[in-house]
C-alpha positions, -999 to +999 in steps of 0.1 A: +067-324+368+047-307+341+015-326+349+017-311+384+018-276+368-014-285+347-034-298+377-022-267+399-033-244+370-068-259+367-073-259+405-059-223+409-082-210+380-112-229+395-108-213+429-100-179+413-134-180+394-151-189+426-135-158+444-140-136+414-178-147+411-183-140+449-161-110+455-165-094+419-130-090+414-102-098+437-094-121+466-071-099+487-060-065+484-031-049+503-031-013+510+006-001+514+038-011+501+062-007+531+079-037+550+045-048+565+026-046+532+051-061+511+058-089+534+022-098+539+015-097+501+044-120+494+032-144+521-002-147+506+012-152+471+030-179+485+000-196+495-011-194+460-038-167+466-040-139+443-033-107+457-026-072+445-004-045+462-017-010+460+016+008+465+003+042+476+020+074+470+054+061+479+063+026+467+083+010+495+070+034+521+086+058+546+115+036+551+127+045+515+137+080+530+162+066+554+196+072+542+209+043+561+193+013+578+217-007+601+192-029+618+178-052+592+189-088+600+212-106+575+225-075+556+251-049+558+239-012+564+221-001+533+198+029+524+161+022+529+153+027+493+178-001+483+164-024+508+129-020+498+139-023+462+153-055+467+122-066+488+097-056+463+116-072+435+114-103+455+076-097+461+070-092+425+089-124+416+064-143+438+034-133+417+020-104+433+004-079+411+015-044+416-009-013+412+010+020+414-019+039+427-033+054+460-066+047+478-088+076+484-117+059+500-125+024+514-160+012+521-159-016+547-196-015+554-207-037+527-193-070+515-172-075+492-152-044+503-147-014+479-116+004+475-116+036+454-085+047+438-071+080+427-065+070+391-077+035+385-111+017+386-124+009+420-113-026+434-136-050+452-120-074+476-130-104+496-102-093+521-081-065+528-049-059+546-041-026+559-006-016+559-007+022+555+020+028+580+024+062+598+040+096+592+062+115+616+049+146+629+068+175+615+078+211+624+067+227+593+097+250+592+119+260+564+144+236+552+127+205+568+113+190+537+143+200+517+169+183+539+146+155+550+168+123+543+197+144+539+206+154+576+170+156+588+154+124+601+126+110+622+143+077+633+174+077+654+179+040+654+177+040+615+201+069+609+223+073+640+256+057+626+254+081+596+264+109+622+295+094+635+315+120+652+294+148+641+272+171+662+234+166+660+201+181+675+171+162+689+139+181+686+113+169+714+112+158+751+090+127+752+103+092+758+111+086+721+132+119+718+153+112+752+159+075+743+168+086+709+193+112+724+209+083+743+213+061+715+226+090+693+252+099+721+269+065+712+276+078+676+275+117+677+303+140+689+275+159+709+239+158+713+215+187+718+181+181+730+159+211+724+129+215+746+104+241+739+091+244+774+109+242+809+108+206+816+114+174+797+082+152+794+098+118+793+092+093+823+114+096+851+134+064+845+140+076+810+152+110+820+177+096+845+196+079+817+208+115+807+230+114+837+251+089+823+259+112+794+270+145+810+291+163+787+279+144+757+242+152+758+232+188+764+195+199+771+186+233+758+152+245+775+129+273+760+142+268+725+121+268+693+133+258+660+126+282+633+145+270+603+171+242+592+198+256+573+223+238+550+244+241+518+220+228+494+230+192+499+231+186+537+225+202+569+248+226+586+228+241+613+195+250+631+182+283+637+164+287+671+142+313+688+153+316+727+121+322+745+141+335+777+163+361+758+138+366+727+169+364+705+178+340+675+205+316+676+224+293+653+231+259+665+261+244+645+247+208+639+251+185+610+218+163+617+184+172+629+161+144+645+125+156+645+110+133+674+077+149+684+055+117+675+042+098+646+007+098+635-010+066+621-023+068+585-059+055+593-081+085+582-097+062+555-109+039+583-124+062+610-159+055+618-156+020+601-129+003+622-123+003+659-095+028+666-075+033+697-073+068+715-043+075+692-061+066+661-042+032+656-063+002+644-072-021+672-065-057+661-067-093+675-032-099+690-029-132+672-045-130+638-041-091+636-079-092+623-095-059+628-131-052+641-144-063+609-140-099+598-118-102+566-099-069+575-065-072+588-039-046+597-001-046+601+027-025+607+029+011+622-010+016+616-013-008+647-002+002+682+033-012+685+060-005+713+085-004+687+084+013+653+111-006+636+108-019+600+119-055+609+091-054+634+066-044+606+079-068+584+074-097+608+039-084+615+030-088+580+043-121+574+037-139+609+004-122+617-017-103+591-006-126+562-015-157+580-047-143+593-058-135+555-048-168+544-069-185+572-098-161+563-098-169+526-094-208+529-115-215+559-140-186+567-148-170+533-167-204+519-188-204+551-197-166+543-203-175+506-229-202+518 
């Protein structure tokens, strides 16, 4: 078996030398260490292609803020932090190199691509996988940041069961907010849906679902959240401004779900890659390659019908990872010639 190791090492070093000479530094750089980025990096490393994973501000991504995740196949409910800690350990054991830094700019106009980092030397890459995720849009009111992950959440599917038998509030009136309210109704003792205006914006078939939960889901119109209050450790209420009476109200809830939309983290790629009207990266549906050859995207930066961690992980492995491997093995030599 040892002779196989030596043969592999000589071959691997030879290929790496070619890539380094051509790309000046690295074969593949993955931006983002959430489920999509981590899964893609591991898949590429399993193909014996050197890869470096730039973690971003939050190693493990947004999911690490989830107190509980109950929809990850094969495991009992666990915190997002514990799940991603386990995944990143697995990724590292496969030979992926980690760089705990944040990309501040990316130049995709010249080849090899250049990634400028906040604290480290710039990286040049033959291929890039963008897995920078998305951020839930927030209210910007007192208490929101303090209790985020301790009663305040942006994902009902992730955290609903942590509020079994407890009253909760859903802020928002779009499809995501209403479907989340319906999901929460299976767990919470009571669900308040707070609508700033006079009508719900969700599609009709989504709105009609509320009829099945009369007495369990209560819609409050003309309410504007002004503060999330708590005991220092968890949420105990939500202060509201009633636009009709012009009075302040205190809603006694133990959970607040902020569901006013998500925004993809694609600012670094504007005017370089083709983006949708919602600023998501447009990709080939099979390879997940972007409008620039050698640049791939996976996870929440791509337009998805479902923002779920297992979906993001699958998109990293089955799409972007495989696309990058194919590019490195079969398309890069052609470019080099």
